C-alpha positions in Angstrom: 150.2 81.4 47.7 150.6 84.5 46.0 149.3 87.3 47.4 146.2 88.3 44.8 144.9 84.8 42.9 141.9 85.2 40.1 139.1 83.2 41.4 136.9 81.0 38.9 133.3 80.1 39.5 132.6 77.4 37.1 128.6 75.4 37.5 129.8 71.9 37.9 132.8 71.4 35.6 135.6 73.3 37.6 137.9 69.9 37.3 137.3 69.4 33.9 138.6 73.1 33.2 141.1 73.1 35.1 142.7 69.8 33.6 141.9 71.6 30.1 144.0 74.8 31.1 146.5 73.2 32.6 147.0 70.8 29.3 147.0 73.5 27.1 149.7 75.7 29.1 151.8 72.4 29.8 151.9 71.0 26.4 152.5 74.8 24.9 155.8 76.3 23.4 156.1 78.7 25.8 159.3 78.7 28.5 156.9 78.7 31.2 154.7 75.9 30.3 156.4 73.7 32.8 154.6 75.6 35.7 151.6 74.3 34.8 149.9 72.5 37.3 146.9 71.3 39.4 147.8 71.9 42.7 145.4 70.7 44.8 141.1 69.7 44.8 139.1 69.8 47.8 136.0 68.5 47.2 132.2 69.1 48.7 131.5 66.5 51.3 128.3 63.9 51.1 125.2 64.1 53.0 123.5 67.6 52.1 120.3 66.9 50.8 119.1 70.5 50.8 120.5 73.9 50.6 122.9 75.1 48.5 125.3 72.1 48.5 122.9 69.6 48.2 124.0 67.5 44.9 127.2 68.7 44.9 128.7 65.7 46.8 132.3 65.1 45.0 132.1 68.3 42.8 135.3 70.8 43.8 135.0 72.9 46.6 138.0 74.4 45.6 140.7 73.7 43.6 144.1 75.4 42.9 146.0 75.3 39.7 148.8 77.3 38.0 149.1 78.2 34.4 152.8 79.5 33.5 153.7 80.2 37.1 149.9 82.2 37.8 148.0 80.9 40.5 144.4 80.5 40.3 141.5 79.1 42.6 138.4 77.6 41.2 135.0 76.0 42.9 131.8 74.5 41.3 129.2 76.7 42.7 126.3 76.2 40.5 124.6 78.3 37.9 124.1 81.6 39.9 127.1 83.4 38.2 129.0 83.3 34.5 131.3 84.6 33.2 131.4 87.7 31.7 133.9 89.6 28.7 134.1 92.2 30.8 137.5 90.2 32.4 139.8 88.3 30.5 143.3 86.8 30.5 146.0 88.4 28.9 148.5 85.6 27.7 151.9 87.6 26.1 153.4 85.6 23.6 157.1 85.2 22.3 156.3 84.4 18.6 153.7 83.4 15.8 153.8 80.0 16.8 153.1 80.6 20.7 149.8 82.8 19.5 149.0 80.2 16.6 149.1 77.5 19.3 147.1 79.5 22.3 144.4 81.0 19.9 144.0 77.4 18.3 144.1 75.6 21.6 141.4 78.0 23.4 139.1 79.6 20.8 135.6 77.9 21.2 133.3 80.7 20.0 134.8 81.9 16.7 131.9 85.1 15.9 133.6 86.0 19.3 137.3 86.6 18.0 138.4 89.9 17.5 141.8 91.6 17.8 143.2 88.6 19.7 140.8 88.2 21.9 139.0 85.1 22.3 136.3 83.2 24.5 136.9 79.2 25.4 134.5 76.1 25.7 133.9 77.3 29.2 132.8 80.9 28.5 136.4 82.4 30.0 137.9 85.3 27.8 141.5 85.4 26.7 143.8 87.8 25.2 146.1 86.2 23.2 148.8 88.6 22.3 152.4 89.3 21.2 154.9 90.4 23.7 155.7 93.3 21.6 152.4 94.4 20.4 152.9 97.9 21.1 155.5 98.2 19.2 153.7 96.4 16.1 151.2 98.9 16.3 152.6 102.3 16.6 151.7 102.9 13.0 148.5 104.1 12.3 147.9 101.7 9.3 149.3 98.7 11.7 146.8 99.7 14.3 144.0 99.9 11.6 145.1 95.8 10.4 145.2 94.9 13.7 141.5 96.0 14.2 140.2 93.8 11.3 142.3 90.9 12.6 140.8 87.8 14.5 143.8 86.3 15.5 146.7 88.5 15.4 149.0 87.6 12.6 152.6 89.7 13.6 154.3 89.7 9.7 150.8 91.5 8.4 151.1 93.9 11.1 154.9 94.5 10.1 153.9 94.7 6.5 151.0 97.0 7.2 153.2 99.3 9.0 155.6 99.7 5.9 152.7 100.1 3.7 
């Protein structure tokens, strides 16, 4: 296990989310796609009729999975906590095809899309960004163009920088 791993609190759909994310990354054009998998799932035991574990029988107590080599942990913890836009996962993409793939696969809230940011169907936020983003937006015109984009368009940024 890596020293620091993101730990994701889901209501009651951690296993569904883990399968979705692993599928999205495993089928991506990324060179690291093959290192995406569910490693383990420990489930809530039966027999709890009251308290915080009541009704959680069979749900994910802890789930460990990898996306492109990055390890995550997840659990079903009930509706107590929700994800916030204050935290996002930055996906560095090699090219436009990879940006298109991840943006199309993960985005579920079109009104939230801006500057490569998106929100998925589980409420997690992602940044789908080209590897050379810093270079692409050095020119003020390119930066202004990027601020108007939802999904990053590498060619449009290059054209804006020239113009």
